[in-house]
Every structure is written in structure tokens, then in C-alpha cells.
C-alpha positions as semicolon CSV with decimal commas, in nm:
position;residue;x (nm);y (nm);z (nm)
1;M;9,032;6,062;-9,719
2;P;8,686;6,215;-9,665
3;N;8,618;6,563;-9,796
4;S;8,653;6,791;-9,494
5;E;8,362;7,014;-9,603
6;Q;8,120;6,737;-9,700
7;A;8,188;6,477;-9,429
8;P;8,018;6,674;-9,146
9;I;7,703;6,718;-9,357
10;V;7,696;6,346;-9,442
11;K;7,735;6,260;-9,071
12;L;7,458;6,506;-8,985
13;I;7,222;6,356;-9,246
14;F;7,277;6,003;-9,110
15;D;7,246;6,120;-8,749
16;W;6,919;6,303;-8,812
17;Y;6,776;6,012;-9,008
18;T;6,877;5,734;-8,768
19;N;6,852;5,915;-8,432
20;G;6,612;6,203;-8,493
21;C;6,671;6,554;-8,367
22;I;6,581;6,761;-8,065
23;D;6,246;6,940;-8,083
24;E;6,313;7,298;-7,972
25;E;5,968;7,333;-7,815
26;T;5,963;7,014;-7,606
27;G;6,331;6,923;-7,584
28;N;6,245;6,566;-7,683
29;K;6,402;6,369;-7,965
30;I;6,168;6,337;-8,262
31;P;6,203;6,116;-8,569
32;V;6,312;6,294;-8,884
33;G;6,222;6,191;-9,238
34;L;6,390;6,272;-9,567
35;N;6,171;6,576;-9,641
36;K;6,249;6,728;-9,303
37;I;6,622;6,674;-9,358
38;V;6,600;6,850;-9,695
39;T;6,424;7,143;-9,527
40;F;6,682;7,156;-9,243
41;L;6,977;7,151;-9,484
42;N;6,832;7,423;-9,706
43;N;6,746;7,636;-9,400
44;I;7,097;7,620;-9,253
45;G;7,247;7,721;-9,587
46;A;7,439;7,398;-9,652
47;K;7,501;7,355;-10,024
48;P;7,508;7,022;-10,209
49;I;7,794;6,960;-10,450
50;T;7,610;6,973;-10,781
51;S;7,314;7,205;-10,729
52;E;7,191;7,511;-10,544
53;F;6,945;7,336;-10,312
54;W;6,905;6,998;-10,146
55;T;6,641;6,764;-10,287
56;L;6,476;6,448;-10,162
57;S;6,658;6,234;-10,418
58;T;6,998;6,379;-10,319
59;V;6,946;6,300;-9,950
60;R;6,806;5,954;-10,030
61;S;7,106;5,874;-10,252
62;I;7,346;5,980;-9,973
63;I;7,167;5,757;-9,722
64;S;7,173;5,467;-9,971
65;N;7,541;5,506;-10,062
66;E;7,759;5,229;-9,916
67;V;8,075;5,433;-9,980
68;Y;8,008;5,641;-9,667
69;A;8,031;5,322;-9,457
70;G;8,370;5,231;-9,606
71;W;8,269;5,022;-9,907
72;I;8,356;5,047;-10,275
73;R;8,078;4,981;-10,528
74;W;8,154;4,802;-10,853
75;N;7,917;4,763;-11,147
76;F;7,668;5,006;-10,990
77;R;7,634;5,231;-11,296
78;P;7,859;5,100;-11,572
79;T;7,917;5,307;-11,883
80;V;7,740;5,149;-12,179
81;K;7,828;5,260;-12,531
82;Y;7,581;5,231;-12,816
83;V;7,537;5,365;-13,169
84;E;7,232;5,574;-13,255
85;N;7,195;5,718;-13,605
86;G;7,565;5,661;-13,672
87;V;7,674;5,846;-13,358
88;V;7,840;5,671;-13,064
89;K;7,661;5,760;-12,741
90;T;7,700;5,651;-12,381
91;S;7,462;5,596;-12,095
92;R;7,505;5,495;-11,730
93;P;7,207;5,278;-11,636
94;R;7,166;5,149;-11,282
95;V;7,222;4,776;-11,243
96;E;6,999;4,543;-11,040
97;K;7,116;4,494;-10,681
98;E;7,199;4,127;-10,741
99;K;7,459;4,220;-11,005
100;R;7,631;4,493;-10,801
101;L;7,955;4,412;-10,624
102;L;8,071;4,556;-10,290
103;Y;8,427;4,549;-10,162
104;K;8,569;4,680;-9,837
105;G;8,746;5,002;-9,927
106;L;9,080;5,132;-9,806
107;H;8,928;5,472;-9,724
108;K;8,818;5,570;-9,376
109;P;8,439;5,539;-9,334
110;I;8,246;5,856;-9,253
111;I;7,978;5,663;-9,065
112;S;7,974;5,326;-8,888
113;Q;7,838;5,012;-9,048
114;E;7,575;4,996;-8,772
115;T;7,452;5,347;-8,855
116;F;7,441;5,261;-9,225
117;D;7,248;4,938;-9,159
118;K;7,000;5,122;-8,937
119;A;6,945;5,383;-9,208
120;Q;6,880;5,108;-9,467
121;Y;6,631;4,943;-9,235
122;L;6,450;5,274;-9,184
123;L;6,444;5,340;-9,560
124;K;6,274;5,004;-9,615
125;T;6,027;5,021;-9,327
126;K;5,924;5,386;-9,296
127;S;5,593;5,454;-9,461
128;R;5,613;5,687;-9,757
129;P;5,356;5,958;-9,806
130;G;5,098;5,886;-10,067
131;P;4,738;5,949;-10,152
132;I;4,491;5,886;-9,877
133;S;4,257;5,619;-10,001
134;K;3,901;5,740;-9,997
135;E;3,601;5,557;-10,118
136;M;3,471;5,717;-10,438
137;T;3,101;5,790;-10,423
138;N;3,047;5,876;-10,787
139;P;3,307;5,825;-11,064
140;L;3,176;6,134;-11,251
141;S;3,194;6,359;-10,944
142;G;3,382;6,677;-11,028
143;I;3,381;6,601;-11,401
144;L;3,015;6,620;-11,498
145;Y;2,788;6,901;-11,382
146;C;2,413;6,937;-11,408
147;A;2,265;7,241;-11,580
């Protein structure tokens, strides 16, 4: 059974990401990226489960989580025990996608499979911000100054 407090936020995140939102100035639907969703959620006062504010990685992990579409993940982050300096420690490394197992869950999905698939497609195809490539004129520019 979905958490009654968290399910509406998860639905909202998927809706914004896959369908965009209404621009208050123009009334038109505009595409919404992960950073904008983080800003929206923090502005409306919605709180994530484990921290005070929403972050890009939290929203991305929600959008990437198959559980919201009714699946159960197996072998996603198995607990691995190891001994270091005579002390038993554990870690939970992420496993490559090929080794993860997905099973149809018995729980009610929060979002449709179509919405989840559309979100995955957008995650793969949307361009991510990065440095604007500029041609360097002098490799010592800004480092070396003349007297």
C-alpha cells in the first residue's frame, strides 16, 4: 500500500517531469527538468523522507525507481560483508543493470508503466547541463601575467 503522504509527491514529480507544468505567465505547458522540480518541491515546502531539502539526486532516484511502477527490485544493492583490520564491516554497492532482477510486485503502482517508461526515455535523451565548449586562445591565459 503506498504511503498516503508520499504518493502524491511521487505522482507530482513524475507528472512534472513527463508532462511539464503550466507557465503562469503564458498559460502554456513548458518542459520541466530535474533542477526545476527540486526548486518547485523546496518552494512548496514538501519535505523528503531523509533530509530537510530536496536534491537533484533524490529526485533522479525517484524517477529511476521501478518500485513506483509496481515492480520489485532484487540484487539492486546487496549487502556485502568484509573484514577490515579485524573488524567485520558491510557495504551496499550498486550492481550493474545486467545483474539486477525485476519482478512484478503485489503492491499497487503509484504511476503507470507508460509514465515510468516515458520518464526513463527522457532521462536518457534530455541533454544535461555542462561546460560550454569554447576554443582556448592561449593555454596560459589567466594563469600567467606580464609585469
